[in-house]
C-alpha positions in Angstrom: 14.7 8.5 24.5 14.0 11.9 26.0 11.5 12.6 28.7 9.2 14.1 26.1 9.5 11.1 23.9 8.7 8.8 26.8 5.6 10.9 27.7 4.4 10.8 24.1 4.9 7.0 23.9 2.8 6.7 27.1 0.0 8.8 25.6 0.1 6.7 22.4 -0.2 3.5 24.4 -3.0 5.0 26.6 -5.3 6.4 23.8 -4.0 4.6 20.8 -4.6 1.3 18.9 -2.5 -1.8 19.3 -0.9 -3.0 16.0 0.9 -6.0 14.8 2.8 -6.2 11.5 1.4 -8.8 9.1 4.9 -9.9 8.3 5.6 -10.5 12.0 8.3 -7.9 12.4 6.3 -5.6 14.8 4.5 -6.8 17.9 3.3 -5.1 21.1 3.3 -1.6 19.6 0.6 1.1 19.5 -0.2 3.9 17.1 -2.5 6.9 17.6 -4.6 7.3 14.5 -6.5 10.4 13.5 -9.3 10.2 10.9 -9.0 12.7 8.1 -11.3 15.7 8.5 -12.3 16.0 4.8 -16.0 15.1 5.3 -16.8 15.9 1.6 -14.3 13.2 0.5 -15.5 9.9 1.9 -12.8 7.9 0.1 -10.1 9.9 1.9 -11.9 9.5 5.3 -12.3 5.7 4.7 -8.8 4.9 3.4 -6.3 7.5 4.6 -5.4 8.0 8.3 -2.8 10.1 10.0 -0.9 8.4 12.7 1.6 9.1 15.5 4.3 6.5 16.2 6.5 6.3 19.3 10.1 7.6 18.9 11.5 4.1 19.5 9.1 2.3 17.1 10.3 -0.5 14.9 7.6 0.3 12.3 9.0 1.3 9.0 7.5 2.6 5.7 6.1 -0.3 3.7 5.0 -2.3 6.8 1.4 -3.6 6.7 -0.1 -3.2 10.1 -3.1 -5.1 11.4 -5.0 -3.0 13.9 -6.8 -4.5 16.9 -10.1 -4.4 15.0 -8.8 -6.4 12.1 -8.3 -3.7 9.6 -5.0 -3.6 7.7 -3.1 -0.4 6.9 0.1 0.2 4.9 2.6 2.6 6.3 3.3 5.2 3.6 5.9 7.3 5.4 7.6 7.9 8.7 8.6 11.5 9.3 10.4 12.5 12.6 9.0 15.3 14.8 11.8 16.9 16.6 12.3 19.1 19.7 15.7 20.4 20.8 17.4 18.2 18.2 15.8 15.0 19.5 13.0 12.9 18.0 10.0 12.8 20.3 7.6 11.0 17.9 7.1 10.0 14.2 4.3 11.3 12.1 2.9 8.9 9.5 0.2 8.5 6.9 -1.2 5.0 6.6 -3.4 3.7 3.8 -6.1 1.1 4.3 -5.6 -2.1 2.3 -8.7 -3.1 0.3 -7.4 -6.2 -1.5 -5.4 -9.3 -0.9 -3.7 -10.5 -4.1 -1.4 -13.1 -5.5 1.6 -11.9 -7.5 2.4 -14.1 -10.5 5.4 -13.7 -12.9 5.4 -14.9 -16.5 8.2 -17.3 -17.8 8.5 -18.3 -21.4 9.6 -21.8 -22.6 10.1 -23.1 -26.2 8.2 -26.2 -27.1 8.3 -27.5 -30.6 9.2 -24.2 -32.1 6.4 -22.4 -30.3 6.7 -20.2 -27.2 4.5 -21.1 -24.2 4.0 -18.7 -21.2 3.6 -20.1 -17.7 2.9 -18.1 -14.6 4.7 -18.9 -11.4 3.5 -17.6 -8.0 6.0 -15.1 -6.5 4.0 -14.2 -3.4 0.6 -14.9 -2.0 -1.4 -12.7 0.4 -0.1 -9.4 -0.9 -2.0 -6.6 0.9 -2.5 -3.5 -1.2 -4.7 -0.5 -1.9 -6.2 -0.4 -5.4 -8.0 2.7 -6.6 -9.1 4.0 -10.0 -6.4 6.2 -11.5 -7.2 9.9 -10.9 -6.0 11.0 -14.3 -5.7 9.3 -17.7 -8.1 6.4 -17.2 -10.6 7.7 -19.8 -10.3 9.0 -23.4 -11.8 12.4 -23.2 -10.8 14.0 -26.5 -13.8 12.6 -28.4 -17.2 11.8 -26.9 -17.5 8.6 -28.9 -14.1 7.4 -27.9 -14.8 8.4 -24.3 -17.6 5.8 -24.2 -15.0 3.1 -24.7 -12.7 4.2 -21.9 -9.4 2.8 -20.8 -9.5 1.0 -17.5 -6.4 1.4 -15.3 -5.9 1.1 -11.6 -3.4 2.7 -9.3 -2.1 0.1 -6.7 0.0 0.8 -3.6 2.0 -2.2 -2.6 5.1 -2.6 -0.2 8.4 -2.4 -2.1 9.5 -5.6 -0.3 7.0 -7.6 -2.5 9.3 -6.9 -5.5 6.6 -6.2 -8.2 8.0 -6.1 -11.8 6.5 -4.8 -15.0 4.4 -7.5 -16.8 3.7 -9.4 -13.5 0.1 -10.4 -12.9 -1.8 -9.2 -9.9 -4.5 -11.8 -9.2 -7.3 -10.7 -6.8 -9.7 -13.5 -7.6 -10.4 -16.0 -10.4 -12.4 -13.3 -12.2 -10.4 -10.2 -11.3 -6.7 -10.0 -12.4 -4.5 -7.4 -13.9 -1.2 -6.9 -15.7 1.4 -4.6 -14.2 2.1 -1.9 -16.7 4.3 0.5 -14.7 6.2 0.3 -11.5 7.0 3.7 -9.8 9.6 3.0 -7.2 10.6 6.5 -6.1 7.4 8.2 -5.2 7.3 6.7 -1.7 10.0 5.3 0.6 9.2 1.6 1.1 6.0 1.6 -1.1 5.7 1.1 -4.8 3.0 2.7 -6.9 2.1 0.4 -9.7 -0.3 0.9 -12.6 -2.5 -2.0 -13.4 -4.1 -2.6 -16.7 -6.2 -5.2 -18.4 -4.7 -8.6 -18.7 -5.0 -9.2 -22.4 -3.9 -12.8 -22.5 
């Protein structure tokens, strides 16, 4: 690393927050987090944070980091900041995880000429951020239809989890969703999945 990168790393360790990756791949590192200034948007202030990472960090996009205060954030990107052709730090946006879910996958079996569907657990303790979809979650072309509404949720989840369409996202015994869409190219290391009502 350059002298500037060493200085920035020292500053991050002095004024930053210690983090550990939930998956155990990152230990003994620090980030410097900056709360978003949009005071009129409390959701953004609560769930989005800008962060500086040291130039030699082993943190990658898609990691879920546990901060020293117990909060868990997902790394959405890792963009190098450069000076004289050398990286002196990484800039990142991290999203606060607000759910821990179990990912289940359906499998069909034939029994006596009928098809039965079983769900096997693919991964437990999946940390994610779920929000209401910003667009398209309500029918607004007719007032009477708008009263019915269509419930859909946007969910940000690490790509390493391997979510597939028609998987089930179980948050609790009373809250579970079907995966309707998996968008893999919007973020590096993070999938944006659209959750809908589980109609089983």
